[in-house]
ZAVEX-149009 format. One record per atom (N, C-alpha, C): x, y, z. Coordinates in steps of 0.001 Angstrom, whole numbers, plus 500000, padded with zeros to 6 digits. Layout:
% ZAVEX-149009
XYZ...
END
This chain:
% ZAVEX-149009
500829498795500000500000500000500000500863501254500000502119501142500445502995502300500553503112503068499241503300502357498146503520503013496860502225503623496334501109503015496628499813503556496205499557504886496904499943504968498182499758506218498932500611507330498328501821506991497933502698507989497316502077508532496046501512507667495227500912508079493958499725508992494200498867508641495159497707509489495455498162510858495940499219510864496778499731512124497272500188513028496142500801512462495144501270513263494016500108513783493193499040513010493102497874513454492345497256514704492956497424514859494272496823515994494952497702517239494906498953517067494421499872518196494406499716519018493146499885520322493270499835521192492103501203521336491479501264521937490275502521522114489566502677523581489220503819524180489626504073525579489349505070525690488206505029526740487473505920526901486328506915528009486575508179527728486280509233528722486164510297528133485248511466528725485159512449528264484183512869526824484464513134526073483384513463524660483497514912524392483102515543523461483817516836522919483445516776521410483616517815520738483128517788519281483109518402518694484386517713517690484942518144517085486205517997515567486159518817514920486992518634513506487293517712513377488499516732512490488399515902512122489546516233510671489875516910510463490999517305509110491394516336508588492444515834507372492211514866506778493135515573506067494291514913506076495431515529505540496651515651504015496621514724503354495960514769501897495869514131501476494557513996500187494377513423499662493131512008499138493328511364499583494422509978499210494650509833497773495088508635497288495021508359495905495393508853494990494298509752494087494657510356493195493677509415492030493369508942491918492128508074490796491776508844489483491777508148488426492099508769487109492083508644486518490680509780486457490001509798485960488622510561484640488588509908483620488120510526482300488103511747482293487196512856481751487716514061481630486915515010482808487026514663483839487801515524485007487947515908485193489408517132485606489630517566485886490987517023487243491413517095487516492714516625488793493239517361489954492562518712489846492453519502490922491857519108491154490409518924490065489644518550490200488233517206490888488086516264490563488970514936491164488894514983492633489265515725492964490326515813494347490767516437495252489717517440494768488993518139495592488028517437495637486680516352494916486548515728494797485243515084496058484713514534496901485614513824498080485143513615499062486296513297500298485940512890501272486943511444500962487339511159501058488611509848500687489138508750501538488484507829500882487780506826501588486970505933502531487785505499502177488994504685503140489756505391504467490013506731504459490129507467505710490294507368506551489025507481505900487879507347506605486604505931507149486441504959506353486861503561506808486801503351508037487695504056508042488833503935509173489741504427510457489086505538510359488389506064511534487688505104511993486599504517511039485902503560511383484851502344512107485438501887511641486588500749512296487241501077513750487589502330513991487888502766515336488232503063516172486989502882515564485823503173516202484537504649516542484387505484515682484959506933515782484768507323514794483671507840515327482591508154514491481431509514513831481607509539512513481466510783511751481538511453511786480170512714512207480136513450512268478872514160510943478608514995510508479562515688509224479449515592508478480767515602507159480673515530506305481851516777505443481925517427505401483091518586504538483297518236503474484324518085502244483860517770501157484787518974500842485678520197501054485175521377500772485984521513501733487152521234503012486895521335504013487959520037504194488717518980503490488296517660503618488918517235505086488935517393505745487785517163507181487676516481507518486364515932508735486313515421509293485060515965510711484939516027511200483705516364512605483504515112513349483079515032514614483499513843515405483200514177516886483332513453517729482586513582519166482751512649519601483868513229520233484901512474520557486099512537522048486419511489522546487004511481523893487561511933523826489014512181524964489611512541524993491027511432524388491888510195524655491507509063524103492255509024522583492145509323522076490941509365520623490750510406519993491673511571520626491723512669520085492520512279520020493990511727521105494514511314521138495918510266520073496203509361519891495266508306518897495429508883517484495477509786517187494559510352515837494487511256515536495672511975516543496133512906516325497240512202515940498539510925516233498639510196515887499865509489514547499765509649513860498647508983512575498455509869511420498906509270510482499617510035509398500224510674508467499198510131508400497989510669507465497002511794508092496172512087509374496373513152510059495639514393510157496524515498509627496027516755509665496778517458510998496595517523511493495334518219512752495081517742513360493775517919514669493663517681515414492422518946516223492174519628515942491060520914516591490802521016517026489342521757518105489076521848518627487704522505517640486752522057517668485518522735516948484441523855517849483954525067517357483993526209518177483606526465518084482103527239518999481615527486519085480178528523518076479719528399517671478490529299516708477888530344517452477078531577517040477215532659517805476619533639516864475944533949517072474661534935516238473992536309516570474525537205515599474525538502515805475151539637515699474152539440516238472984540543516268472039540197517046470804541206517513470117540983518168468841542111517772467910541838517759466636542837517354465667543807518494465429545086518226465575546081519279465438546558519437464002546260518466463171546742518496461797545617518109460856545844518368459578544995517746458576545216516245458660544146515429458620544310513982458746545315513402457755545459513998456589546383513468455583547837513708455967548078514664456887549441515012457252549952514258458474549112513424459078549503512735460306550520511642460011551578511618460819552586510573460726552364509596461877551989508380461545551669507389462570552882506570463000554030506800462335555185505939462559555641505870463995555694507011464688556168507015466074555257506170466957553950506334466775552990505561467563553154504069467311553224503665466025553337502244465698554584501632466331555710502371466284556946501871466892556826501817468416556187502817468982556083502895470438555334501696471018554216501318470397553411500204470921553802498858470305554790498896469383555258497671468726554115496951468011553352497725467243552143497190466604552433496130465553553652496079465043553979495097464010553792493666464502553875493457465820553689492108466372552289491602466087551286492474466179549909492077465874549747491817464377550361492648463573550242492482462122550884491169461689552039490836462275552693489566461962551834488375462377551064488553463450550189487482463939548867487431463175548666488367462250547450488384461439546221488845462192546409489646463232545282490095464057544757491438463575543430491539463489542805492797463055541439493005463721541225492342464862539949492488465565538772491911464798539007490905464006537972490378463110536714489974463865535608490634463477534253490360463988534066490625465483535019491272466121534828491718467499533879492919467466532926492962468403531889494001468375532315495184469251532437496358468617532911497569469288531871498673469169531610499349470265530736500518470259531551501785470423531218502818469658531890504112469768530842505172470062531032505927471129530164507072471401530992508342471270530402509347470604531184510544470331530260511704469982530896512836469613530133514032469278529465513961467920529983513137467021529386513029465702530287512277464747529679511791463674530390510984462676530103511540461278530123512871461166529737513527459919530599513061458750529919512631457679530551512212456420531452510989456575531260510213457639532075509004457818531877508028456672530661507992456106530373507069455011531071507460453715531674508651453673532417509088452492533915509185452767534333508787453971535731508906454370536541507731453812537607508041453077538380506986452419539102506079453404539480506621454559540186505809455557539251504777456186537943505036456137536950504113456688536139503407455604536513503607454368535748503062453252535547501554453368536582500838453791536500499377453880535456498921454890535236499719455943534248499350456960532852499305456342532534500303455526531223500359454875531130499355453733532199499212452966532191498257451853531958496833452332532467496531453519532336495174454072531171495036455048530292496055455056529069496030455861529366495746457333530310496505457895530750496293459268530068497227460270529163498084459806528403498924460731527066498255460978526856497788462191525620497078462517524451498044462721524720499139463447523649500089463714524250501402464206523589502507463881524008503836464341522796504550464907522978505233466040521847505866466703522240507258467195521377508223466899521605509608467304520813509888468576521504510006469711520839510273470982520613511764471196521285512603470425521103514050470529519852514486469789519680513946468587518523514281467746517908512984467230517042512350468009516447511072467602515664511134466293515262512333465884514507512467464636515410512487463405516711512516463628517667512562462523517622511262461720517233511357460475517116510170459620518365509909458787519341510807458868520588510637458117521753510842459076522199509752459683523160509780460775524457510472460404524890510349459165526203510846458766526166512245458154525014512896458164524894514212457538524465515259458567524426516502458098523927517583458942524928518088459947526205518199459562527220518678460484527017520159460776526912520513462069526719521898462482527991522554462987529026521744463284530290522284463755531402521290463423532662521759463364533777520846463089533880519706464090533410519928465333533485518890466360532687517650465978531746517808465068530903516677464700531575515741463700532862515985463405533683514974462722534664514312463684534605514707464935535503514157465951535431512629465985534214512101465927534043510650465965534670509941464786534760510620463640535387510023462459536869509771462726537547510779463290538978510645463550539249509614464644538376509560465631538491508536466667538329507148466053537332506991465192537061505715464523538247505280463675538868506237463018540054505921462214541146505268463065541315505770464285542372505243465141542082503824465609540827503411465523540451502039465865540501501132464651540010501633463508539756500730462376540263501244461034540952502365461007541306502980459737542295502198458887542111502332457568543055501796456582543287502859455517544540503150455247544883504091454186545298503283452965544348503016452078544616502162450919545600502810449955545587504141449895546483504839448978547948504603449353548233504639450658549603504435451119549819503014451655548812502162451467548879500763451896549295500665453365548606501441454206548931501508455623547692501237456458547800500282457385546727500032458336546952500917459548545935501699459887546060502653460984545532502059462282544304501561462251543694500992463449543984499514463580544194499036464787544536497632465008543321496721465041542112497301464925540890496489464808540142496880463542540835496825462432540264497261461151539176496342460631539084495127461181538065494182460720536999493903461782536900494804462745535848494680463755534515495113463164533431494885463916532112495394463539531709496441464562530854497387464151530652498574464969529192498952465194528947499464466398527745500211466738528202501635467059527479502617466546527861504014466714526763504772467453527174505657468345526207506470469093526685507914469136525849508807468646526124510243468816525459510673470119526272511128471067525745511439472390525913512899472791526547513693471937526847515069472329526691516019471163526136517185471437526087518271470468527420518997470536528285518743469575529637519272469607529742520771469471528666521436469097528701522877468900528481523685470158528233523014471287527935523734472515528754523178473673529046524036474638529644523621475905528683524078476999527567523352477124526520523781478046525912522571478742524908522815479563524268521748480325523424520898479385524034519933478752523351519089477783523484517624478164523107516769477266522786515377477556523882514482478136524133514604479449524952513582480108524238512243480048522934512291480156522175511036480161522216510344478806522526511086477736522685510430476427523824509414476477524900509802477145526055508903477270525642507626477988524902507793479070524481506635479853523483505784479064522556506438478369521586505697477555522288504922476452523299505542475850524050504851474794524777503633475354525309503765476564526008502645477183525056501477477417523877501766477898522899500711478112522424500120476783522323500969475757521951500486474420523034499550473874524292499926474023525388499053473597525283497696474283525046497712475572524953496458476331523824495586475797522692496206475472521544495446474962521817494834473592522766495422472866523097494953471515524232493922471508524754493620472673525824492630472739527200493187472438527353494504472537528659495113472332529611494643473434530833494343473042531831493863474003532749494983474481533153495864473549534107496931473843533442498270473559533657499260474431533112500606474218534243501622474279534324502475473271535301503566473281534597504890473543535093505626474544534595506966474825535751507952474827535777508815473827536782509881473772536159511212474152535154511155474979534504512341475529534429512177477037534445513310477760534480513243479212533979514543479812533825514572481118533271515707481833534327516345482725534417517671482674535304518364483596534792519778483865535374520792483199534992522182483447535098522986482150535145524335482273535227525238481115533972525215480255532824525101480871531577525181480128531150526635479973530239526868479063529771528236478811529211528873480083528531528080480864528011528531482147528869527890483241529657528696483933530589528153484924529900527398486052528613527652486257527881526945487301527738525459486980527945525108485717527810523710485306529114522931485480530193523604485827531476522922485965531455521900487094532213520825486878532454519876487963533561520413488850533726519780489999534840520038490898535813518876490779537101519171490732538093518110490569538007517058491670537537517448492853537408516495493955536337515444493676535441515738492715534394514780492362534937513625491525536173513720491059536759512649490256537297511556491178536396510998491963536764510056493025536258508644492777535726508401491579535266507062491242533879506714491709533164507667492332531855507311492885530828508437492881531224509641492474530316510772492627529457511050491406530045511219490230529259511625489065528421510474488526527294510820487941526397509802487377527084509011486276527830509700485435528466509017484311529526508019484793530228508357485869531212507435486432530525506225487041529440506453487760528718505323488361528123504415487292527660505007486184527133504199485087528240503383484436529397503993484239530523503277483644530963502118484538530984502357485839531357501297486772530332500163486743529051500513486702528000499494486633528138498664485359528436499340484242528591498621482970529789497683483010530885498148483619532067497303483727531779496061484558530989496228485603530633495088486441529737494102485705529107494553484633528280493663483802529085493059482650530384493368482585531247492729481608531675493589480441531163494824480324531598495685479233533029496147479480533797496189478417535176496675478482535154498104477949535276499065478856535120500475478499536475501154478525536835501771477399538096502495477288537765503976477216538359504770478117538002506172478263539243507055478186539138508161477461540206509156477437540369509777478813541614509980479233541881510489480584541472511946480748541416512698479654541068514111479736542267515009479493541991516266479149543037517184478681543258518385479583543016518232480865543182519356481780544383519188482698545346518396482274546522518148483100547368519371483370547365520339482463548152521551482683547292522723483131546049522431483493545148523449484021545253523434485547545800524501486123546042524535487564544762524408488382543613524721487754542339524599488455541830523163488467542487522284487708541968520925487559543052519864487692543870519707486675545013518790486590544670517314486478543587516871487098543328515433487202542509514922486013542285513615486006541474512974484980540041513494485016539305513271483929537917513708483825536987512501483908535775512721484398534791511625484479534367511207483070534220509891482798534244508774483742535567508032483817536683508697483481537984508034483555538356507654484980537644508216485969537928507905487370537271506622487848536401506023487035535755504763487434536815503670487569536756502914488636537818501955488948538003500910487858536910500410487305537013499278486382536872499638484907537064500913484582537239501255483171538736501370482909539117501263481644540526501398481261540731502835480791541397503625481611541621505037481326542974505204480645543003506068479617544199506170478778544719507602478742545975507766479125546636509054479059547426509205477775548139510341477670548882510651476452550355510889476763551230510416475864552660510713475962553070511631474815554230512287474998554782513090473914555832512284473162556587512959472289557572512261471464558795511810472265558898512225473532559993511778474395559550510649475321558324510186475143557737509146475989557471509625477410557375510940477572556941511527478832555450511840478748554821512031479899553413512424479890553251513756479179552290513810478242551941515087477625551433516015478711551814517276478650551484518200479740549986518303479978549184518147478911547735518297479040547047517041479570547731515916479572547102514645479922546772514597481411545503514325481747545050514326483131545754513281483980546088513644485215546740512707486130545703512115487080546097511080487790545184510428488713544819511331489882543563511295490288543115512066491439543864511583492687544465512486493465545292512066494611544590511153495597543274511309495745542544510521496752542251509095496320542468508772495048542127507430494564543039506373495182542457505236495501543227504125496068543749503199494989543421503487493732543863502674492607544525503565491563545227502937490614546018503674489630545154504210488494545274505487488227544683506132487052545679507164486534545841507309485217545250506437484204545829505031484288545239504095483554545748502728483570546995502583482709546933503117481490548047503068480551548078504375479766549108504550478952549237505746478124549882505372476796549738506251475808550457506093474545550521507435473834551268507472472752551462508701471989550171509111471289549893510404471305548733510932470587549195511552469275548602511112468170548975511644466858548417513041466657547613513510467582547066514859467545547043515379468972546458516537469190546387517081470542545174516488471242545409515719472295544283515220473061544309513736473319543861513363474522543734511951474868542594511292474095541791512091473382540775511531472483541384510525471523542641510753471152543242509940470109544223508916470658544238508754471994544982507642472593544030506526473024542860506891473530541879505866473921541572504902472775541314505382471534541002504441470461542177503553470048543399503984470319544552503108470059544454501876470947544151502104472222544025500990473166542785500153472844541712500805472385540527500062471951540879499108470821541671499595469861542099498739468751542933497573469229543817497822470193544642496754470758543764495695471416542781496131472186541923495188472900541077494380471924540626495006470837539894494261469815540726493118469252541999493402468988542894492360468480543142491285469533543230491690470792543406490718471876542223489758471935541007490287471791539820489435471863539701488533470643540200488984469509540233488073468356541158486903468652542303487183469254543260486130469582542695485171470618542018485716471647541457484867472694540115485447473143539005484989472546537675485527472875537252485292474315537952484445475051537566484161476435538064485218477413538887486131476955539430487151477856538317488044478392538325488274479693537361489199480292538078490492480665537334491435481229537891492742481554539105492635482467538997491844483524540087491733484491541357491206483832541218490192482989542389489614482326542986490593481324542116491286480592542603492249479598543368493373480282542807493921481353543480495001482074544818494533482629544830493329483174546056492782483754547133492599482698546742492070481537547707491853480452548226493175479902547314494116479671547731495435479178548761496056480108548463496051481388549341496696482360550676495972482478550635494633482491551867493863482637552772493984481415552200494337480264552994494493479045553655495863478947553280496776479827553616498183479632554968498583480220555425499740479778556807500171479991557175500438481447556217500773482309556509501073483705556254499902484651555661498848484149555302497714484999556546497141485668556524496839486965555393496890487913555423498120488830555862499262488282556006500475489099555159501610488505553832501504488553552972502510487931552973503829488703552513504893488041552386506179488716551154506920488223550882508070488857549670508822488540549816509694487299550998509717486688551209510449485439550839509613484216551331508371484195551180507528482999550630506144483290550176505910484514549701504569484843550847503576484767550604502480484070551644501461483898552518501746482678552255502868482010553090503245480872552497502806479551553366502564478581552966502271477199552920500765476959551783500217476505551688498780476224552571498380475046552979497130475034553803496567473963553070495358473385552766495401472094551945494351471480552623492986471500553931492944471353554627491658471390554520491032472778554694491835473807554555491314475166553117490876475438552155491609474882550744491243475053550492489838474533551011489526473360550808488194472784551405487107473671552574487370474225553198486385475114552383486201476392551824487288476893551037487211478122549678486554477903549134486657476700547895485938476398548148484433476456549290484017475946549634482591475977550028482135477381550700483009478115551158482670479463551043483905480352549908484040481062549688485235481902550748485437482980551476484395483314552495484496484359553895484689483802553988484962482512555299485123481886556072486267482547557319486018482882558172487014483525559192487504482501559089488767482144560017489334481160561363489710481790561458489552483106562694489839483841563222491235483484562301492207483512562659493571483138562870494471484346562349494097485502562314495033486635563382494740487676563896495817488237564870495720489323564555496781490373564930496500491615564814497479492689566213497731493249566577498998493325567885499367493850567712500390494961568692500483495820568693501483496879569914502379496727569743503632497081570845504587497002570549505750497936571567506582498162571386507740499039571187509032498250572178509436497470572084510702496750572099510541495242572772509512494731572830509281493279573190507836493022572954507424491791573270506058491381573677506082489918574671505290489549575162505228488174574718503909487557574059504010486407573572502828485692574334502695484382574821501494484107575466501245482825574479500507481939574243501082480769573247500498479878573551500932478456572972500225477491573223500529476083572364501661475556571422502132476352570512503164475879571215504502475709570701505292474779571201506647474589570754507532475740569515507337476179568995508119477298567981507286478068567412507877479087566433507174479927565346508151480338564213507598480744563104508384481279563057508137482782562960509212483552562903509055485011561692509784485579561024509125486529559900509712487247560277509795488729560527511007489210560830511215490624559511511310491381559370510516492476558081510390493156558212510649494649557172511253495216557157511496496662556744510257497443556142509299496754555819507991497306555816507020496138555279505851496310555351504872495225554517505237494009553539506128494172552592506397493097552650507813492545552876508822493362552674510211492964553967510875492492553947511351491258555128511919490615555317513375491012556578513731491320556951515122491552557409515757490244558225514998489493558786515523488257559181514378487341558988514567486033559427513609485019560523514262484186561558513492483844562687514059483096563265513033482135563957513545481104564791512720480237566222512857480728566914511731480942568301511746481406569187511210480287570127512028479862571020511642478771572211510851479297572665509916478481573826509113478835575101509924478581576062509750479448577359510407479268578461509376479489579318509201478493580422508227478578579922506821478889578799506460478277578285505108478447577586504854479754577362505924480540576748505743481848575584506709482032574654506293482860573526507143483231573616507436484719573671508696485057573726509078486460572373509614486888571766508938487854570461509344488376570684509981489737570362511261489857570538511968491124569194512160491815569228512074493108567990512203493882567451513627493795566185513745493553565503515029493553565006515325494961565048516589495337564559516973496658563140516476496886562888515871498025561602515329498457561220514021497762562084513530496877561791512253496209562156511089497129561224510141497252561473508923498016561766507759497076561148507817495889561366506803494863561629507488493526562379506815492659562548507247491271562463506021490378561550506071489402561427504981488430562163505379487165563029504495486679563833504760485483563475503740484409563058504238483233562749503360482109563945503322481173564493502134480975565560501899480016565006501073478866565838500775477905565358500077476711564796498707477040565499497956477868565092496576478137564748496308479594564658497364480391564335497141481794563758498408482411563155498228483566562657499352484356563174499167485782563749500234486333564400500166487639563693501101488617563396500582489780562822501388490852563911501655491885564250502926492050565262503319493033564553503796494297564922503191495418564393503623496721565490504416497405565247505724497582566244506576498201566200506427499719567362506140500285567445505939501741567365507253502492
END
């Protein structure tokens, strides 16, 4: 009878009108759980939002825009009066603003001028090509600001010729009958460039760009790229649930939430990047727990003193967050670092960006994972993350600048065959003020850290007379040194 009383109470309430903005309405519980034969309690509870709650909103003339069964929430445009009314109802847990969606990268060059050679060498992509891996028939979902003219793009021509697009859906404008047309801003080709990094082939130069060029795709437009305002965060979540319903295995997101919106009141706070606060992060975590492998750009506010950290949903514990390196294999200054309060490593891995932005590093890792699943379809999220990290340049000494570092495709293949394979690359040394390393490398990368995880400074150290001298930096307790064939962790006494 409890829920019936709530509904009657809402019928007696009036509705006042004033300016409307978009909000999440999260329900306190999932109502009375019906007994369904063959389903567990958890499966039944997560199946849908409790219909009497939706009916209650309808009685109040509050229009539901999107429904998230995973978050047990709906989005709706509400007035101040609506908010006050809902906040006093026992079945409503919270009413919170829908934040704006923001792409986290821009193309620095004409696509024809991009040189992919450094990236290919950095990740050792030739190992996958030698193994004949191309993500064949692995199902990948891409959500982005737009895919304008993708069907006419020569780098993606093979995807359309081979009928590899299963379905495309516009969550920004559901009435749009031509998914690839109607570009209103340059940002609405952002998804094309991201897609290229996953599946692109340059037939003119006989060059394969994406490591999952033979995958199949679901596409979702979730953001109006022409605006930086309070717009469809719930589109991202709806697209994620749609991907799950379609059997998508891998999801690439090169868009994220942070700050610098047209209305500063819509900005997030960097402290919210804690893996549990934002709706989009909680949705990403829920999806990961259901088996989706989500690859997210770390964000581009690393050199912004007001922010510095990763952007949501890169803070979700079980998504694979990807940072960016420069041509020296150091963290790109703009690449978001891990939030200091996190108990786990973020970003997870990093790689070189062929343009400005972590938007173009996430799809590189997506392509790698597609090829991994072609090699061994039984791999789950935990195994994939473990293999990626163990193959990377900083393993087993990750940090908040680059995670575990840059993955290596040859090592990935060995780890798929033998997850316990020891590359015998790591050493731990102790020293007081400096240490001399003899190695064949021309130079080395060093990360001076105040503890095992948090970097104070990253530097390139040049070899002199066949030796590398590593000197202790003030306040450094640890220094990780990357050499050609090994990684050394120095513990300063």
